C-alpha positions as CSV (number, residue, x, y, z in Angstrom):
1,M,0.0,0.1,-0.1
2,K,2.9,2.3,-0.6
3,G,2.0,5.8,-1.6
4,L,-1.6,5.4,-0.5
5,T,-3.2,8.3,1.7
6,P,-4.4,7.2,5.1
7,R,-8.0,7.3,3.7
8,R,-7.1,5.1,0.8
9,R,-5.5,2.7,3.0
10,L,-8.6,2.2,5.0
11,I,-10.7,1.9,1.9
12,K,-8.1,-0.7,0.5
13,L,-8.3,-2.5,4.0
14,S,-12.2,-2.4,3.9
15,V,-12.5,-4.0,0.3
16,I,-10.0,-6.8,1.6
17,V,-12.1,-7.5,4.5
18,L,-15.4,-7.3,2.3
19,A,-14.0,-9.8,-0.1
20,C,-13.3,-12.3,2.8
21,T,-16.8,-11.6,4.3
22,L,-18.3,-12.3,0.7
23,V,-16.6,-15.6,0.4
24,L,-17.6,-16.9,3.8
25,S,-21.2,-15.6,3.6
26,A,-21.6,-17.2,0.2
27,C,-21.4,-20.7,1.9
28,S,-23.4,-19.7,4.9
29,S,-26.5,-17.4,3.5
30,N,-29.8,-18.3,5.0
31,N,-31.5,-16.6,1.9
32,S,-34.0,-14.8,4.0
33,G,-35.2,-11.3,3.9
34,T,-36.5,-8.9,1.3
35,G,-36.8,-10.2,-2.3
36,S,-35.4,-8.7,-5.4
37,T,-35.2,-9.5,-8.9
38,D,-32.1,-10.3,-11.1
39,G,-31.3,-8.6,-14.4
40,N,-33.9,-11.0,-16.1
41,G,-36.5,-10.2,-13.6
42,N,-36.4,-13.4,-11.9
43,S,-37.1,-13.4,-8.2
44,N,-34.2,-13.9,-5.7
45,A,-34.5,-13.9,-2.0
46,N,-31.9,-12.0,-0.3
47,S,-31.2,-10.4,3.1
48,G,-30.4,-6.9,1.6
49,T,-26.8,-7.1,3.0
50,P,-23.6,-6.8,0.8
51,A,-23.4,-10.6,0.9
52,D,-26.4,-10.7,-1.6
53,T,-24.9,-10.2,-4.8
54,A,-28.3,-10.8,-6.7
55,N,-29.3,-7.5,-5.0
56,G,-27.1,-5.3,-7.4
57,P,-26.7,-1.5,-8.0
58,M,-29.9,-1.1,-10.2
59,T,-31.7,-4.3,-9.2
60,K,-35.4,-3.9,-8.5
61,Y,-36.9,-4.9,-5.2
62,D,-39.7,-7.3,-5.6
63,P,-41.8,-7.0,-3.6
64,P,-41.3,-3.2,-3.5
65,I,-39.9,-1.6,-0.5
66,E,-41.1,1.7,1.2
67,I,-38.7,4.2,2.5
68,S,-39.2,7.4,4.7
69,M,-37.3,10.7,4.0
70,V,-37.7,14.5,4.8
71,R,-37.2,17.4,2.3
72,N,-37.5,21.1,1.4
73,L,-39.7,22.5,-1.0
74,S,-37.9,25.5,-2.7
75,D,-39.4,28.4,-4.4
76,V,-37.9,27.3,-7.7
77,V,-39.6,23.7,-7.5
78,E,-43.0,25.3,-6.4
79,N,-43.2,28.2,-8.9
80,N,-41.0,27.2,-11.8
81,V,-41.5,23.3,-12.0
82,L,-44.7,22.2,-10.3
83,S,-46.6,25.1,-11.7
84,V,-46.1,24.3,-15.2
85,L,-46.1,20.5,-15.1
86,E,-49.5,18.8,-15.5
87,G,-50.3,15.7,-13.6
88,E,-47.2,15.9,-11.4
89,T,-46.8,16.8,-7.7
90,F,-44.1,17.2,-5.3
91,E,-45.0,13.7,-3.9
92,D,-46.0,12.0,-7.3
93,N,-43.8,13.0,-10.3
94,R,-41.5,11.5,-12.9
95,W,-38.6,11.1,-10.4
96,S,-40.7,9.4,-7.7
97,R,-42.2,7.2,-10.5
98,I,-39.1,6.0,-12.1
99,Y,-37.5,5.2,-8.5
100,E,-40.8,3.1,-7.8
101,E,-41.1,1.5,-11.4
102,Q,-37.6,0.7,-12.1
103,L,-36.2,0.1,-8.6
104,G,-39.2,-0.9,-6.5
105,I,-38.5,2.0,-4.0
106,K,-41.6,4.0,-3.0
107,I,-40.6,7.3,-1.2
108,N,-42.7,8.7,1.7
109,Y,-42.0,12.1,3.3
110,D,-42.3,12.4,7.1
111,W,-42.4,16.0,6.5
112,V,-41.7,18.8,3.9
113,V,-40.8,22.3,4.6
114,K,-41.1,25.1,2.2
115,G,-37.9,27.1,1.5
116,N,-34.3,26.4,1.0
117,P,-32.3,24.0,3.1
118,D,-30.6,27.0,4.7
119,S,-33.8,28.6,5.5
120,D,-34.6,29.1,9.2
121,A,-37.9,27.2,9.1
122,Y,-36.1,24.1,7.5
123,K,-33.2,24.3,10.0
124,Q,-35.6,24.3,13.0
125,K,-37.6,21.5,11.9
126,M,-34.5,19.4,11.1
127,N,-33.1,20.3,14.6
128,V,-36.3,19.2,16.3
129,T,-36.2,15.9,14.3
130,L,-32.7,15.1,15.2
131,A,-33.0,16.2,18.9
132,S,-36.1,13.8,19.2
133,G,-34.0,10.8,17.8
134,E,-37.1,9.8,15.7
135,I,-35.3,10.3,12.4
136,P,-36.5,8.9,9.0
137,D,-34.9,5.9,7.1
138,F,-32.8,8.3,5.1
139,T,-31.9,11.8,6.4
140,P,-30.2,14.5,4.4
141,V,-28.0,16.4,6.8
142,D,-25.1,18.9,6.8
143,A,-21.6,18.1,8.3
144,I,-22.4,19.3,11.7
145,Q,-25.8,17.5,11.8
146,L,-24.0,14.3,10.7
147,K,-21.6,14.6,13.6
148,Q,-24.5,14.8,16.0
149,L,-26.0,11.7,14.7
150,V,-22.7,9.8,14.7
151,D,-22.2,10.9,18.4
152,S,-25.7,9.8,19.2
153,E,-25.1,6.4,17.5
154,L,-28.3,6.6,15.6
155,I,-27.1,5.8,12.1
156,Q,-25.2,2.9,10.2
157,D,-21.7,2.5,8.8
158,M,-22.2,2.7,5.1
159,T,-18.7,1.7,4.0
160,Q,-19.4,-1.8,2.8
161,Y,-22.8,-0.8,1.2
162,Y,-21.1,1.9,-0.8
163,D,-18.2,-0.4,-1.9
164,Q,-20.9,-2.9,-3.3
165,Y,-23.9,-1.1,-4.4
166,A,-22.4,2.2,-5.9
167,S,-22.5,2.0,-9.6
168,P,-19.3,2.5,-11.5
169,L,-20.9,5.8,-12.9
170,L,-21.8,6.8,-9.2
171,K,-18.3,6.2,-8.1
172,D,-16.7,8.1,-10.9
173,I,-18.9,11.1,-10.3
174,L,-18.5,11.0,-6.4
175,E,-14.8,10.4,-6.4
176,Q,-13.8,13.0,-9.2
177,E,-12.8,15.5,-6.8
178,G,-10.6,13.1,-4.6
179,T,-11.4,11.9,-1.0
180,A,-12.7,15.2,0.3
181,P,-16.4,14.5,0.2
182,F,-15.7,11.2,1.9
183,D,-13.4,12.6,4.4
184,A,-16.2,14.8,5.7
185,A,-18.4,11.8,6.2
186,T,-15.7,9.4,7.7
187,Y,-15.4,8.8,11.3
188,D,-12.9,6.2,12.8
189,G,-12.3,4.8,9.3
190,K,-16.1,4.4,8.8
191,L,-18.3,6.0,6.0
192,M,-21.1,7.3,8.0
193,A,-23.2,8.9,5.3
194,I,-23.3,9.1,1.5
195,P,-22.0,12.4,0.2
196,E,-24.3,14.3,-2.3
197,T,-21.4,15.8,-4.2
198,G,-21.7,19.0,-6.3
199,S,-19.4,21.2,-8.3
200,N,-16.8,23.1,-6.4
201,M,-15.5,24.7,-9.5
202,E,-18.9,25.8,-11.0
203,S,-19.7,27.7,-7.8
204,G,-17.3,30.3,-8.8
205,M,-18.3,34.0,-8.8
206,Y,-19.0,36.3,-12.0
207,L,-20.0,39.9,-12.3
208,W,-23.3,40.2,-14.2
209,V,-23.7,43.6,-15.5
210,R,-26.6,45.2,-17.6
211,T,-24.7,45.9,-20.8
212,D,-27.5,47.8,-22.4
213,W,-27.0,50.3,-19.5
214,L,-23.3,50.5,-20.2
215,D,-24.2,51.2,-23.8
216,N,-26.6,53.9,-22.7
217,L,-23.9,55.6,-20.5
218,G,-21.1,55.1,-23.0
219,L,-19.1,52.9,-20.4
220,E,-16.7,49.9,-21.1
221,P,-17.1,46.7,-19.2
222,P,-15.1,46.7,-15.9
223,K,-11.5,45.5,-15.9
224,T,-10.5,46.8,-12.4
225,M,-12.2,47.3,-9.1
226,A,-12.0,50.9,-9.7
227,D,-14.1,50.4,-12.7
228,V,-16.7,48.4,-10.8
229,R,-17.0,51.4,-8.4
230,A,-17.2,53.9,-11.1
231,I,-19.9,51.8,-13.0
232,S,-21.9,51.3,-9.8
233,K,-21.8,55.0,-9.0
234,A,-23.0,55.8,-12.8
235,F,-25.7,53.5,-12.7
236,T,-27.0,54.9,-9.5
237,E,-26.7,58.6,-10.4
238,N,-26.9,58.8,-14.4
239,D,-30.3,57.5,-14.9
240,P,-29.2,54.6,-17.0
241,D,-32.7,53.5,-17.9
242,D,-33.4,57.0,-19.2
243,N,-36.8,57.1,-17.2
244,G,-36.0,60.4,-15.6
245,Q,-36.4,58.9,-12.1
246,D,-34.0,58.3,-9.4
247,D,-35.0,54.7,-8.9
248,T,-31.7,52.5,-9.8
249,Y,-29.1,50.8,-7.8
250,G,-25.4,50.2,-9.0
251,L,-25.1,46.9,-7.2
252,V,-27.3,44.4,-5.3
253,A,-26.8,42.3,-1.9
254,T,-29.0,40.0,0.1
255,K,-29.6,39.9,3.7
256,D,-27.4,36.6,3.7
257,L,-24.5,38.4,2.1
258,W,-23.3,35.2,0.5
259,G,-24.4,32.6,-2.0
260,G,-25.1,31.9,-5.7
261,F,-27.2,35.2,-6.4
262,G,-26.2,38.6,-5.0
263,G,-23.5,37.0,-2.9
264,L,-20.6,39.5,-2.1
265,E,-17.8,36.9,-2.3
266,G,-16.8,38.0,-5.8
267,F,-16.7,41.7,-4.7
268,M,-14.5,40.8,-1.7
269,A,-12.2,38.7,-3.8
270,G,-11.4,42.0,-5.6
271,F,-9.8,43.1,-2.5
272,N,-7.9,39.7,-1.9
273,A,-10.5,39.0,0.9
274,Y,-12.0,35.5,1.2
275,P,-14.6,35.3,3.9
276,D,-16.2,31.8,5.0
277,I,-13.3,29.6,3.7
278,W,-10.0,28.5,5.3
279,I,-6.9,29.9,3.5
280,E,-3.1,29.2,3.9
281,D,-1.1,32.0,5.2
282,E,2.4,32.6,4.3
283,S,3.6,30.2,7.2
284,G,1.8,27.4,5.9
285,E,-1.0,27.6,8.7
286,L,-4.8,27.7,7.9
287,V,-6.5,31.0,8.8
288,Y,-10.2,31.9,8.6
289,G,-10.8,34.1,5.8
290,S,-13.5,36.3,7.5
291,I,-11.2,37.7,10.1
292,Q,-8.4,38.9,7.8
293,P,-7.6,42.6,7.4
294,E,-8.5,42.6,3.6
295,V,-12.2,42.0,4.6
296,R,-12.2,45.2,6.6
297,D,-11.1,47.0,3.3
298,A,-13.9,45.5,1.3
299,L,-16.5,46.3,4.0
300,L,-15.5,49.8,4.0
301,A,-15.8,50.1,0.3
302,L,-19.4,48.7,0.7
303,Q,-20.1,51.0,3.3
304,E,-19.1,53.9,1.1
305,M,-21.4,52.7,-1.7
306,T,-24.2,52.3,0.3
307,Q,-24.0,55.8,1.8
308,N,-23.9,56.9,-1.9
309,G,-27.1,55.2,-2.7
310,E,-25.5,52.4,-4.7
311,L,-26.7,49.6,-2.5
312,D,-30.4,49.4,-1.4
313,K,-30.2,50.4,2.3
314,E,-33.0,47.8,3.0
315,F,-30.8,44.9,1.6
316,G,-30.4,43.7,5.2
317,I,-34.0,42.5,5.5
318,K,-34.4,41.1,1.8
319,D,-33.7,37.5,0.9
320,G,-32.9,36.4,-2.5
321,A,-36.5,36.1,-3.6
322,K,-37.4,39.7,-2.6
323,V,-34.1,40.9,-4.3
324,S,-35.2,39.2,-7.5
325,E,-38.2,41.4,-7.7
326,D,-35.9,44.5,-7.9
327,I,-34.1,42.6,-10.6
328,A,-37.2,41.8,-12.5
329,S,-38.5,45.4,-12.1
330,G,-35.3,46.8,-13.8
331,K,-34.0,48.6,-10.8
332,I,-30.5,46.9,-10.5
333,G,-27.5,47.2,-12.8
334,M,-25.0,44.8,-11.4
335,E,-24.8,41.7,-9.2
336,Y,-22.2,39.1,-8.3
337,G,-23.5,35.5,-8.7
338,E,-23.0,32.2,-10.1
339,Q,-23.1,30.9,-13.7
340,W,-26.8,30.1,-13.7
341,N,-28.1,33.7,-12.7
342,S,-29.1,34.4,-16.1
343,I,-31.8,31.6,-16.0
344,W,-32.9,33.0,-12.5
345,P,-33.5,35.7,-11.8
346,L,-32.1,37.9,-14.8
347,Q,-34.5,36.3,-17.2
348,L,-37.2,37.9,-15.0
349,N,-36.0,41.2,-16.0
350,V,-35.5,40.4,-19.7
351,N,-39.1,39.1,-19.7
352,N,-40.3,42.3,-18.4
353,D,-38.2,44.4,-20.7
354,S,-36.9,43.2,-24.1
355,D,-34.3,45.7,-24.3
356,A,-32.6,44.5,-21.1
357,Q,-29.4,42.9,-21.7
358,W,-26.9,41.2,-19.0
359,Q,-23.6,39.6,-19.6
360,A,-21.2,37.8,-17.3
361,F,-17.7,39.3,-16.8
362,P,-14.8,37.9,-14.9
363,I,-14.4,39.0,-11.3
364,V,-11.8,41.7,-11.1
365,S,-9.2,43.4,-8.8
366,D,-6.9,46.3,-9.1
367,L,-3.9,44.0,-9.8
368,A,-2.2,44.6,-13.0
369,D,-3.2,41.0,-14.4
370,N,-6.7,39.9,-13.7
371,T,-5.8,36.3,-14.4
372,S,-4.1,36.6,-11.1
373,I,-7.1,37.1,-9.1
374,K,-8.2,34.1,-7.1
375,V,-11.8,32.9,-7.4
376,P,-12.9,31.6,-4.0
377,L,-14.6,28.2,-3.9
378,K,-16.3,26.9,-0.8
379,F,-16.4,23.2,-0.2
380,R,-19.6,22.3,-1.9
381,T,-20.4,19.0,-0.7
382,T,-22.7,20.0,2.1
383,K,-25.4,17.4,2.2
384,F,-24.9,13.8,3.4
385,F,-27.5,11.1,3.4
386,A,-27.2,9.2,6.7
387,V,-29.1,5.8,7.2
388,R,-30.9,5.1,10.6
389,N,-30.0,2.0,12.5
390,G,-32.3,-0.8,11.9
391,V,-33.2,0.2,8.3
392,E,-33.8,-3.2,6.5
393,N,-32.3,-2.2,3.2
394,P,-29.7,0.5,3.9
395,E,-28.3,0.2,0.4
396,A,-31.6,1.6,-1.2
397,I,-30.2,5.1,-0.7
398,I,-27.3,4.2,-3.0
399,K,-29.7,2.8,-5.5
400,L,-31.6,6.1,-5.5
401,F,-28.0,7.9,-6.3
402,N,-27.4,5.2,-9.1
403,M,-30.7,5.8,-10.8
404,H,-30.3,9.5,-10.7
405,V,-27.0,9.7,-12.3
406,E,-27.8,7.0,-14.9
407,K,-31.0,8.9,-16.3
408,N,-29.1,12.1,-16.5
409,W,-25.6,11.2,-17.5
410,G,-25.5,7.3,-18.0
411,E,-26.0,5.1,-21.1
412,T,-29.8,5.4,-20.7
413,A,-30.0,9.0,-20.0
414,E,-32.8,11.1,-20.9
415,F,-31.5,14.5,-19.9
416,D,-34.3,16.5,-21.6
417,K,-36.7,14.6,-19.5
418,Y,-35.1,14.2,-16.0
419,Y,-32.8,17.0,-15.9
420,A,-33.7,20.2,-17.7
421,P,-36.8,19.7,-20.1
422,P,-37.7,23.0,-21.8
423,E,-40.9,23.5,-19.8
424,A,-39.3,23.0,-16.4
425,E,-35.5,23.8,-16.5
426,S,-35.1,22.6,-12.8
427,V,-37.0,19.3,-12.8
428,W,-34.1,17.7,-11.5
429,Q,-34.7,19.3,-8.2
430,L,-37.8,16.9,-7.9
431,S,-35.5,14.1,-7.0
432,P,-34.8,13.6,-3.3
433,V,-31.1,12.8,-4.2
434,Q,-29.2,15.1,-6.6
435,P,-25.5,14.2,-7.1
436,A,-24.0,15.7,-10.1
437,P,-20.6,15.5,-12.0
438,P,-18.0,18.2,-10.8
439,K,-17.4,19.6,-14.2
440,K,-20.5,18.8,-16.2
441,N,-21.4,22.4,-17.0
442,V,-17.9,23.4,-18.3
443,E,-17.5,20.0,-20.1
444,A,-20.8,20.7,-22.1
445,F,-19.6,24.2,-22.9
446,R,-16.3,22.8,-24.2
447,A,-18.1,20.4,-26.3
448,I,-20.5,23.1,-27.7
449,A,-17.6,25.6,-28.1
450,A,-15.6,23.0,-30.2
451,A,-18.8,22.3,-32.3
452,R,-19.3,26.0,-32.9
453,E,-15.7,26.4,-33.9
454,A,-16.0,23.5,-36.2
455,N,-19.5,24.7,-37.6
456,D,-20.7,21.1,-36.9
457,F,-23.2,20.4,-34.2
458,S,-24.0,17.0,-35.3
459,T,-21.6,15.4,-33.0
460,L,-23.0,16.8,-29.8
461,E,-24.8,14.3,-27.6
462,G,-26.3,14.1,-24.0
463,E,-26.3,17.3,-22.2
464,A,-24.4,19.2,-24.7
465,K,-26.9,18.4,-27.3
466,T,-29.8,19.4,-25.3
467,I,-28.3,22.7,-24.4
468,Q,-27.4,23.4,-28.0
469,E,-31.1,22.7,-29.0
470,K,-32.2,25.4,-26.3
471,I,-29.6,28.0,-27.8
472,D,-30.9,27.2,-31.3
473,S,-34.5,27.8,-30.2
474,Y,-33.5,31.0,-28.6
475,E,-31.7,32.3,-31.7
476,S,-34.6,31.3,-33.9
477,G,-36.5,34.4,-32.5
478,S,-39.5,32.4,-31.6
479,E,-41.8,33.2,-28.6
480,E,-40.9,30.1,-27.1
481,G,-37.2,30.6,-27.6
482,F,-37.3,33.9,-25.9
483,A,-37.8,32.2,-22.7
484,L,-34.4,30.5,-23.3
485,W,-32.4,33.6,-23.2
486,G,-30.8,32.7,-20.1
487,W,-29.3,29.5,-21.5
488,E,-27.5,31.4,-24.4
489,R,-26.0,33.7,-21.7
490,I,-24.4,30.7,-20.2
491,Y,-23.3,28.5,-23.1
492,G,-23.2,31.1,-26.0
493,P,-19.9,32.6,-27.3
494,D,-20.1,35.2,-24.6
495,G,-21.5,33.1,-21.9
496,S,-20.6,32.7,-18.2
497,M,-19.2,29.1,-18.8
498,G,-16.5,30.5,-21.1
499,I,-15.3,32.4,-18.2
500,A,-15.4,29.2,-16.0
501,D,-13.3,27.5,-18.8
502,Q,-10.7,30.4,-18.5
503,Y,-10.7,30.4,-14.7
504,D,-10.0,26.7,-14.7
505,K,-7.3,27.0,-17.5
506,N,-5.7,29.8,-15.7
507,G,-5.6,28.0,-12.3
508,Q,-7.6,30.8,-10.8
509,Y,-9.7,28.7,-8.3
510,L,-9.0,29.1,-4.4
511,L,-10.3,26.0,-2.8
512,D,-11.4,26.0,0.8
513,K,-8.7,24.2,2.6
514,F,-10.6,22.6,5.3
515,V,-12.6,19.7,4.0
516,G,-12.6,17.4,7.1
517,A,-15.3,16.3,9.5
518,P,-16.4,19.2,11.7
519,T,-14.2,19.7,14.8
520,P,-15.7,19.6,18.3
521,T,-15.5,23.5,18.8
522,L,-16.8,24.0,15.3
523,V,-19.9,21.7,16.0
524,E,-20.5,23.7,19.2
525,R,-19.8,27.2,18.2
526,Q,-20.2,27.5,14.3
527,S,-23.8,28.9,14.2
528,T,-23.1,31.4,16.9
529,L,-20.0,32.8,15.1
530,E,-21.8,32.8,11.7
531,K,-24.7,34.9,13.3
532,L,-22.2,37.2,14.8
533,Q,-20.4,37.7,11.5
534,N,-23.3,38.4,9.4
535,E,-24.9,40.8,11.8
536,V,-21.6,42.7,12.2
537,F,-20.9,42.8,8.4
538,V,-24.5,44.1,7.6
539,K,-24.2,46.6,10.4
540,I,-20.9,47.9,9.0
541,I,-22.1,48.1,5.4
542,L,-25.1,50.2,6.6
543,G,-22.9,52.5,8.4
544,D,-21.5,51.3,11.8
545,P,-17.9,52.5,12.4
546,I,-15.3,50.3,10.6
547,E,-13.6,49.6,14.0
548,T,-16.5,47.4,14.7
549,F,-14.8,44.9,12.4
550,D,-11.6,44.9,14.9
551,K,-14.0,44.2,17.7
552,F,-15.6,41.4,15.8
553,V,-12.1,39.8,15.1
554,E,-11.5,39.8,18.8
555,D,-14.9,38.5,19.8
556,W,-14.6,35.8,17.0
557,N,-11.5,34.6,18.5
558,N,-12.7,34.7,22.2
559,L,-16.0,32.8,21.5
560,G,-14.3,29.8,20.1
561,G,-12.6,30.9,16.9
562,E,-9.2,30.7,18.4
563,Q,-9.9,27.0,19.5
564,I,-11.3,26.2,16.1
565,T,-8.3,27.5,14.4
566,Q,-6.3,25.2,16.4
567,E,-8.3,22.2,15.9
568,V,-8.4,22.9,12.1
569,N,-4.7,23.0,11.9
570,E,-4.2,19.8,13.9
571,W,-6.5,18.2,11.3
572,Y,-4.4,20.0,8.2
573,E,-1.1,18.9,9.8
574,Q,-2.4,15.0,9.7
575,T,-3.1,15.6,5.9
576,K,0.4,16.5,4.9
């Protein structure tokens, strides 16, 4: 095992132990338990354990089984998916049907909460559930909640189930970004939950700008932070929409400060500030980005912009949905966000004003070479599916994962049905499990860009083919195609994914350096410290003295941050 990391050694050993177990159990199996069918549809009795080779990664349970889960119902699913799909509901839809019809798994929800997983309502409901100890069969939790379940001994070790039941495609997808997603779910060498990986890289920030406003005011796209400040000021003061009213803002933010739409990570990166991630300092130690002096400089700039009317002074009480209304009504000229922002909420603005045009630009700084600016990436594996002790078929959660990736990116994929059909772009969110290839979007862009250069789109397949069809529909000028403007702004010649392609090739991504399981003090103090941070930052942006930041740094350290930093560095030292 020379050259293997400690994590890989553990996996290697578990595979060896599992192989021995399989040989022994093959001779002693009592063939009792839940039945399943083999690849030919023939019934096979089995116990639902890894010893039962007839129960494979995609084998259907016969008779069917029922499992319990909990979920959130996002605004996107409620308003942009279910509202346009006939004959489908949150509980009964194309995803629940395929899981039941092809896998024999019927999904029941103990509860569903409206809102995103980071909403207060969802968090409170989940915390009550975890505190009661009455958890569903499969529970989607964050890293800290997973640690609580491990400590309470309520959940199963999933190591051997993952080794046997994860399909080759699923393993390829979950393991593309190394061991980090598994490290965060591994305790004492045991995989205590299945990580739902997402793309770290594709959560990078872009600066979305109303280019029709640039044209109206005779301005060039931003190349430096000084340009961003100047454009923001002009968009606020110079009537860019030419309506004779003082009703526009240069930049937008939400009360949450961070995130895929209206987040300030991209703005702060322009000051070499990286809040909410752990970065390496000059001595090789990990430090928390939120307490570094560069953040102070960025907050001061935002404060000045707010005092000048460039940010809405009510942003501190507006969530993303509320801010999207300002976007839709044409009040906003710039926003920092992820590559998908053109689909939502910027498409809302274009729907209301056909003259409105937005384009993504790389985030900028005042460095001489903008390819040197780092694009912060927070560790994106934030959801883990834990399996309650006593569940008869723990491997069923892995089968759901297998089916999800197969129907979207496998040999039998139907991407335009199960992922992003034209009538409901986010239909994939109906599935309770949503793993995705880490570079699927940029790889689709690269395929489309190559076909565009060759002027031959006939070779496109899968996701790239479906996306190009959307672009073709938009470029046809049809009424239906107009609703696909957002897709062209992502994958077209000037789209956001072209910037992601360059970020990647230039080596500009700055990854969160701490990807391990939460440390003891992090579990205890993280929510308190995050609340303190956001309250202080919002107050500073709205006008509190900048010295408040210095007091925040002191308080952060005293309230557990200093101990967390020590624990994080103890983990970091073990990884070297």
